[in-house]
N, C-alpha and C positions, 0 to 999 in steps of 0.2 A: 504494500500500500504506500502511495506517495503523498506528500504533503503539498497542498496548494495554498499559498499565502497571498493576501492582499498587499498592495503598496500604494502610496500616493506621492512618494518623493523618490527621485533618482538615487539619493544617498541611502535609501533603505535597502536596496537590492543586495549589496554585498553582505551586510550583516545578517540579513534574513537567509541568504544562501548558506552562510557559515552556521547558522542556527539549525539548519536542516530542511529548508524549503526546497522542494524539487521543481516546482512551477510557480509562476506568479500570475496575478490578474489585477486589473485596475479599471477605472472608469474616468471619463473626461466630461466636462460640463457641456461640450459641444454636441454630445449625443445623449439621447434619453436613457438614463440609467436609474435603477431602483436604489433608494436610500441616498446617502450623502457621503462626501469625502472623495475629492476628485484630483487627478493629476492634471497639471496645466498642459494644454494641448501642445505647446511648443517643447515640452519635455518628453512627449510620447516617443518620437523617433529615437532620441538618445537613450531612453529607457529600454526600448526594444534591442538596440545595439548592445547596451550594457548587459542585459540579461543573457543575450546570445553569447556574449564573450564569456559569461559565467557558465555557459552550457545549459541554460534554463529557458524553457518556452514561456511566452507571455500571452495571456488572453485579455480581451477587452469586453467589459460588460456593456451591452446595449439592450438592457433587459427591463426597461420600464413597461408596465402593462399599458398605460396610457400616458400621453405626453402633451398635456395642455399648454405647456410653455413653449412648445415647438410649433411655430405658425406654419411651417412648411414641411409636413411629414414626408412628402415625396422626396425631399432632399436627403433624408437619412440614408437610404440605400446607396446613393451616390457618394456620400461621405464615408460610409463603411468600405466601399470598394477602393476609395482613395487611400484609406488607412491600410487596407489589405496589401496594397502595393508597397507599403513601408516595410513589410515583412512580419507583421503580426502573425501569431501562430493560431489564434482562435478567436471567435466572437461568441459571447454568451448572450443568447437571445431568448425572449419570452413571447413576443408577439407572433402569432401564426401568419399574419399578413407580411411582417418583415421576413420571417423564415421563408415564406413562399417566394418573395422577391429575391432574396439572396441565394436561395437554392437554385434559381434559374440562371445564376451568374457564372455557371461553368463548374467543372469538377473540382478545380483548385479551391474556390471559395466554398463550395458545398461541403467539402471535407473538413472545413474549419469551423463548422457550426456546432455549438453546444447548447442544449436546452436548459434554461435557468430553472432553479427551484421555485421561482416566483410564478412560473406557469406550471403548477404542480401536477406531476404524473402519479396518480393513485392506483393504477392497475395496468396490466399488460396490454389491454385494448387501447388505452390512452397512449402507452408507449409506442404501439404499432402505428397510431395516427401520426405521431410526430416523426417516427422513423422514415416516413415517406419523403420527408424533406432532406434526407441524407445526413442527419445529425451524427456527429462522431461521439457524443457523450450526453448522458442524461444526468443532471444533478438532482438527486432525489429530495423531496420535501421532508422536513424533519418530523412531520406528523405521522409518518409511516414507521411502524415497528419492523423489525427484520422479517418475521413471518409474513407480514402483509406485503413486504417488498420482494419476497422470494420469486414470485412469478415474473416480476419486472426484470429482476437481475438475470433470471434464466433466459428470458426473451432477449435481453441485450447481449448476453454472452453468445447466443446462437447467431445474432446479427453482427457480431464484432463491434458492438456499440459499448463504449466505456461507461462506467457508473461511478458516481461521486456522492459523498455525503458531507454535510457540514458537521462540525462538532460544536454544538451550542454551549458547551461548557465555557467557551471563551468568546461567545458571540452576542449575548444579550437575550432577546426574546426567543423562547423555545419553540414558538409556533408560527414563526414568520412565514408569510406567503404573499403573493402579489396582490391579494384582495384586502390586505390590512394596511391602513395608512396612518398607523399610530406609532411608527418607529422613530421616536425621538428619545434622547437620553432620559427625559423626565419619566418615561414610562418603564424603561428597563434598568435604570440605575436609581434605585430608591435611596435618595439622599435626605428625604424628609417625609414625614407622614403624609399620605394622600387620603383624600376624603373617601368615605365608604361609597362603594359603587364605581370607583375609577376602573376603567375598562381593563387595564393590564395588571392592576394591583388591587384586588378586591379585599378590603378589610372587613370581611363578614364571616360569620360562622357558617361553614358549608352546609351544616345540617338545616339551617334556615334558608339558605340560598337556593337549594335544589328542592323544588316542590312537586316533582313528578310522582304521581300516585298510580296511574293506570296506563296500560298500553291498549291500542285499538284492538289488537287481536288477543282475546282471552287466553288462547293456547300459548302465547308467548309471555305470559305474566311472569314466568320463572326468570326471564331475562332482566326484569326490572332492577333487582339489586346491583347487577353488574353495570347497568346503564347509569344508575344513580352514582355509583362509585366513580365511574369514568367522568361524569359531569362534575362531580366534586373536585376531582383532580384537575380537570381542564379549567374550570371557572374560578376555583378558589385557590389555585396555586398549591394544592396538596401534592407532595411528592416531587421528586427530581425531574427535570426535563428529560425526555427519553434518551437523547444521546449523551446526557451526562451520567447515565446509568452504565456502570461497568459491564453488566451482563449484556445489555442491549448493544453496546459498542462492540464487544467481543464477537457477538453473533454476526454483526455486519462485517467485521474484519474477516471472520471465517467464511462468510458467504462468497467472498471473492470480489467485493467492491474494491475498485482499484485506487480511488483517490479520497483523501480526507482534507477538507477545506476549513481554513480559519479566515474570517472575512470582515472584521470590524475595521473598515478602512480609515476611520478617523482616530484610531488609537495612536498614541505616541510611539516612536521607534522603540523605546525601552519596553513597552508593553507588547508590541508586535514580536520583538525578538524573544521575550520571555515566553510568550504563548506558543510560538513555533517550537522553541526548545522543549516545552512541556509536551506538546503533541509528539515530538520526536521520541522523547523518553517513553511515552505511553505506547507508541507503536513498537519501539525496540523491545519493550517488555512482552507485548503480545506475540511478536515474532520469535523471541527467545523461548517462551513457554510452549508455543505451538510446535517448535522444531524439536523439543526435547520430551514432551509429554503427550499422551493421548488427548484427543480434543476435550473430552469431558473433564479430565484432570487439569488441563491447561486453562480451561474456562474458569474452573473453581479457584485455581491459584491466582489468576488474573483479577478476579473479583475481590479476593481476599487482600491482595496487594493494593488495589486502588481504593479499597475501603479506608486504608490508612493514609492515603495520598492526599495532599492539600492542593494539588493542581499546580505546584510550583509557585504558589503564592499569588496566582492570577485568577 
């Protein structure tokens, strides 16, 4: 499994590579991208050249679901093709319209398209829909557990499509996707008490928050307790984010997902380097245990070790 790290400054590339990053990605303000934290456009070509000198590929996020600030959306594909000529290695895209436009730009550009997690793929049929655009990688949404993602990963393996996951231990919101527009630090970095009912930080007793009592189909009534528990976890913040769970991560690691991404672009260099080092240590541990123990024992040992781990202080 390889580590993909964000960057927003040319000076970050070498330290991040030394920390263990295998690939890089960034975004620029001149193209619609999800969230915030951008590399100045005039630094993009030097960044590509610097990363390539380090032996690392670079991807550019063009993954906003909608782009109200861009008055001429038709100019986006033209800008992407111009950047492609700079030698960029991949484009992370979410819009089906943009995917269709770029996939018709010839086999070279078509092979550089990656599907963003903000256009979430929740099943293999959805993966098949986007595969027709010739995408080279699907970045899985964090909402999926490994068993839920199993058919997607299998489909991608058969089609030689790469798969990637975020590790939200170091990212902020555990349930980010392209339909949520609440991704500002006030929501995922709780530095002060927030009022009851705040969307991302609900200060409420989950037992009073979830009021489901019946299901439409009486025969499915036995499912109610599990539904309530899941809603309590999702809405009231009970329990760890899924990819912060050692068991969940090890299962994705063992399933053959090839890439692990850290992506808080606005972090300082110190935090970026620390987080990449922490991911590298976690992957090294998973690889070491997997090579020396049967899968079940390796999984148990990995969970035990990470239970004592503080995430490198990040």
